[in-house]
VOBA-1610 file (N, C-alpha, C; in pm, whole numbers, padded with zeros to 5 digits, always signed):
BEGIN
Met-00106-01777+00973Met-00004-01678+00996Met+00055-01691+01136Val+00000-01778+01216Val+00048-01795+01352Val+00194-01835+01350Gly+00275-01763+01426Gly+00415-01795+01438Gly+00500-01744+01324Asp+00446-01666+01232Asp+00525-01612+01123Asp+00619-01505+01175Ile+00747-01535+01172Ile+00849-01439+01211Ile+00887-01358+01088Leu+00891-01228+01102Leu+00923-01141+00990Leu+01072-01135+00967Glu+01112-01141+00841Glu+01252-01125+00802Glu+01272-00980+00761Phe+01398-00937+00757Phe+01425-00798+00724Phe+01378-00759+00584Asp+01378-00853+00491Asp+01337-00821+00355Asp+01189-00845+00331Asp+01115-00888+00432Asp+00971-00909+00418Asp+00897-00777+00425Glu+00794-00765+00346Glu+00714-00644+00348Glu+00590-00667+00433Leu+00576-00590+00537Leu+00460-00596+00625Leu+00380-00468+00606Thr+00251-00482+00584Thr+00163-00367+00573Thr+00062-00375+00686Ile+00043-00264+00755Ile-00054-00256+00864Ile-00167-00164+00820His-00290-00209+00845His-00410-00128+00820His-00473-00102+00956Leu-00480+00023+00995Leu-00532+00062+01126Leu-00655+00150+01103Ser-00771+00104+01149Ser-00897+00177+01126Ser-00944+00247+01253Phe-00992+00370+01234Phe-01048+00447+01346Phe-01161+00535+01295Arg-01247+00577+01388Arg-01359+00665+01356Arg-01338+00799+01425Ser-01390+00902+01361Ser-01379+01036+01417Ser-01493+01122+01364Arg-01530+01225+01440Arg-01628+01322+01392Arg-01561+01425+01301Leu-01430+01433+01306Leu-01356+01530+01224Leu-01340+01479+01082Tyr-01366+01567+00987Tyr-01343+01532+00847Tyr-01220+01609+00800Gly-01131+01542+00734Gly-01012+01611+00685Gly-00914+01515+00622Asn-00789+01549+00638Asn-00680+01471+00581Asn-00585+01434+00695Pro-00622+01332+00775Pro-00540+01300+00892Pro-00404+01241+00854Glu-00310+01266+00941Glu-00175+01213+00926Glu-00145+01126+01048Tyr-00116+00998+01023Tyr-00089+00903+01131Tyr+00057+00914+01173His+00082+00926+01305His+00218+00935+01356His+00256+00809+01435Tyr+00171+00765+01527Tyr+00197+00642+01601Tyr+00074+00602+01682Ile+00076+00477+01727Ile-00021+00428+01823Ile+00059+00352+01929Gln+00025+00373+02055Gln+00092+00301+02164Gln-00005+00199+02222Leu+00039+00075+02225Leu-00043-00036+02272Leu+00009-00088+02405Ile-00081-00136+02488Ile-00041-00210+02609Ile-00064-00357+02579Met+00041-00434+02598Met+00037-00575+02565Met+00002-00658+02688Ala-00027-00785+02667Ala-00067-00874+02776Ala+00041-00886+02884Asp+00168-00869+02846Asp+00276-00877+02945Asp+00298-00744+03017Gly+00211-00645+02991Gly+00220-00516+03057Gly+00313-00417+02989Lys+00384-00460+02885Lys+00476-00371+02815Lys+00399-00279+02721Lys+00455-00160+02700Lys+00398-00063+02606Lys+00478-00070+02477Lys+00406-00080+02364Lys+00469-00090+02233Lys+00407+00014+02140Lys+00493+00087+02068Lys+00445+00186+01972Lys+00469+00135+01831Leu+00371+00156+01745Leu+00383+00126+01603Leu+00395+00257+01527Tyr+00514+00280+01470Tyr+00542+00399+01391Tyr+00544+00361+01244Pro+00504+00452+01155Pro+00519+00424+01012Pro+00664+00448+00968Glu+00707+00370+00870Glu+00838+00395+00808Glu+00818+00513+00713Val+00883+00624+00743Val+00857+00747+00668Val+00911+00743+00525His+01001+00651+00495His+01058+00641+00361His+00976+00550+00270Leu+00869+00492+00320Leu+00783+00404+00241Leu+00645+00467+00228Pro+00571+00428+00124Pro+00438+00488+00103Pro+00343+00463+00219Met+00257+00562+00240Met+00152+00553+00342Met+00027+00614+00281Ser-00088+00559+00316Ser-00213+00617+00265Ser-00316+00626+00377Met-00416+00710+00354Met-00525+00726+00448Met-00654+00730+00367Asp-00739+00630+00387Asp-00868+00625+00320Asp-00976+00674+00415Cys-01080+00736+00360Cys-01189+00791+00440Cys-01322+00746+00383Glu-01412+00709+00474Glu-01547+00671+00435Glu-01644+00738+00532Lys-01744+00807+00477Lys-01845+00869+00562Lys-01940+00760+00610Leu-01967+00759+00740Leu-02055+00659+00799Leu-02198+00710+00794Ser-02283+00642+00721Ser-02420+00689+00703Ser-02515+00640+00811Asp-02477+00539+00887Asp-02566+00483+00987Asp-02551+00549+01126Met-02474+00654+01135Met-02451+00721+01262Met-02549+00838+01278Glu-02592+00865+01403Glu-02681+00978+01430Glu-02610+01110+01402Thr-02485+01120+01446Thr-02407+01240+01418Thr-02309+01207+01306Glu-02269+01310+01234Glu-02178+01290+01122Glu-02046+01232+01173Ala-02002+01123+01113Ala-01878+01058+01153Ala-01812+00996+01030Tyr-01682+00972+01043Tyr-01603+00919+00933Tyr-01517+00805+00984Glu-01497+00706+00898Glu-01405+00597+00932Glu-01283+00610+00842Tyr-01167+00616+00907Tyr-01040+00629+00837Tyr-00963+00498+00850Thr-00888+00467+00747Thr-00797+00352+00753Thr-00659+00400+00711Ala-00567+00397+00806Ala-00427+00430+00779Ala-00359+00301+00733Thr-00295+00307+00618Thr-00221+00192+00566Thr-00074+00233+00559Phe+00010+00156+00628Phe+00151+00193+00635Phe+00239+00070+00657His+00367+00090+00637His+00468-00011+00665His+00537+00032+00795Pro+00538-00055+00895Pro+00599-00014+01023Pro+00751-00009+01013Arg+00810+00081+01089Arg+00956+00090+01088Arg+01019-00001+01192Asn+00939-00057+01280Asn+00993-00136+01391Asn+00935-00278+01392Ile+00968-00357+01288Ile+00910-00492+01280Ile+00967-00587+01385Leu+01083-00556+01440Leu+01141-00648+01539Leu+01055-00659+01664Leu+00983-00554+01701Leu+00898-00565+01820Leu+00784-00663+01795Ile+00741-00680+01670Ile+00638-00778+01637Ile+00694-00919+01652Asn+00818-00938+01611Asn+00883-01069+01625Asn+00902-01110+01770Glu+00914-01012+01861Glu+00928-01043+02004Glu+00812-01127+02055Tyr+00696-01116+01989Tyr+00576-01187+02032Tyr+00548-01311+01948Gly+00641-01347+01859Gly+00625-01469+01780Gly+00561-01449+01645Gly+00550-01325+01599Gly+00494-01297+01468Gly+00367-01216+01475Cys+00309-01194+01359Cys+00195-01103+01346Cys+00072-01145+01426Ser+00026-01269+01406Ser-00096-01314+01476Ser-00077-01312+01626Gln+00039-01357+01672Gln+00066-01359+01815Gln+00069-01217+01871Phe+00128-01125+01795Phe+00134-00986+01839Phe-00008-00932+01856Ile-00093-00952+01755Ile-00231-00903+01762Ile-00304-00964+01881Asn-00283-01093+01906Asn-00351-01160+02017Asn-00306-01107+02154Gln-00190-01046+02160Gln-00138-00996+02287Gln-00179-00851+02317Ile-00243-00784+02222Ile-00285-00644+02245Ile-00398-00643+02348Gln-00377-00567+02455Gln-00479-00552+02559Gln-00561-00426+02541Met-00493-00315+02509Met-00565-00189+02492Met-00475-00087+02423Ile-00538+00019+02376Ile-00466+00132+02319Ile-00448+00233+02431Glu-00323+00267+02457Glu-00299+00364+02563Glu-00289+00507+02510Asp-00228+00521+02394Asp-00204+00655+02342Asp-00194+00647+02190Phe-00217+00760+02124Phe-00201+00768+01980Phe-00175+00914+01944Tyr-00121+00934+01826Tyr-00097+01069+01777Tyr-00133+01073+01630Ile-00245+01137+01601Ile-00296+01155+01466Ile-00334+01301+01454Thr-00285+01368+01351Thr-00313+01511+01334Thr-00370+01540+01196Glu-00438+01651+01185Glu-00482+01703+01056Glu-00357+01754+00985Ser-00337+01712+00863Ser-00210+01742+00794Ser-00185+01891+00771Glu-00291+01970+00754Glu-00270+02112+00729Glu-00270+02197+00855Thr-00362+02170+00947Thr-00373+02253+01068Thr-00299+02195+01187Glu-00261+02068+01180Glu-00197+01993+01288Glu-00285+01977+01411Lys-00417+01999+01395Lys-00512+01972+01503Lys-00516+01822+01527Glu-00515+01782+01654Glu-00516+01639+01687Glu-00655+01579+01672Tyr-00658+01456+01626Tyr-00782+01377+01620Tyr-00797+01309+01757Asp-00824+01390+01859Asp-00829+01335+01995Asp-00955+01257+02024Asp-01052+01257+01931Asp-01174+01178+01951Asp-01168+01045+01877Ala-01052+01009+01826Ala-01040+00885+01748Ala-01085+00764+01830Asp-01170+00685+01769Asp-01220+00561+01829Asp-01173+00448+01738Phe-01080+00369+01786Phe-01017+00267+01702Phe-01109+00148+01682Val-01116+00103+01557Val-01207-00003+01517Val-01134-00136+01502Gly-01020-00137+01431Gly-00951-00262+01408Gly-00811-00243+01354Ile-00740-00355+01350Ile-00604-00357+01298Ile-00587-00485+01216Lys-00516-00472+01105Lys-00493-00587+01019Lys-00349-00583+00969Phe-00281-00698+00974Phe-00145-00711+00924Phe-00151-00793+00796Glu-00083-00748+00691Glu-00069-00824+00567Glu+00079-00853+00547Tyr+00108-00980+00516Tyr+00247-01022+00505Tyr+00252-01149+00420Gly+00330-01146+00314Gly+00351-01265+00232Gly+00223-01326+00179Gly+00126-01243+00141Gly+00000-01294+00088Gly-00096-01345+00194Lys-00061-01329+00320Lys-00146-01372+00431Lys-00194-01250+00508Ala-00293-01270+00593Ala-00344-01159+00673Ala-00384-01208+00811Ala-00369-01121+00909Ala-00415-01148+01045Ala-00471-01017+01096Gly-00583-01023+01168Gly-00643-00900+01215Gly-00723-00919+01341Gly-00763-00807+01394Gly-00844-00807+01515Gly-00922-00679+01525Ile-01024-00680+01609Ile-01105-00561+01630Ile-01083-00509+01772Phe-01103-00381+01788Phe-01090-00318+01918Phe-01231-00302+01975Ala-01250-00346+02097Ala-01382-00337+02160Ala-01395-00211+02242
//
């Protein structure tokens, strides 16, 4: 997938995994990343396309915790192309600076979210990385 430039008609799906002590129905709004070139990039979901949130209870944790995976289509694919495609974009991520995830009914923020990984699916291919 290295160097895959996205076309406007290509479908890109992003899977973003995070852990939290909160159990509920989180709603993903955005994540802001700091890239290797020092620029800040936000990944927003395209609100007109389907989005899902899967939840799994983590049994190996001392305290009750859950792992969520937000699956969405980004509305801003051109920023991914700025870095030469999906794999290159993932390789340039330095850290997560900010995020906005809320409980869908109460709008309480998931401010304890600990991000686990990110995966891009495009044209039957996949590229991913983990957050340390």
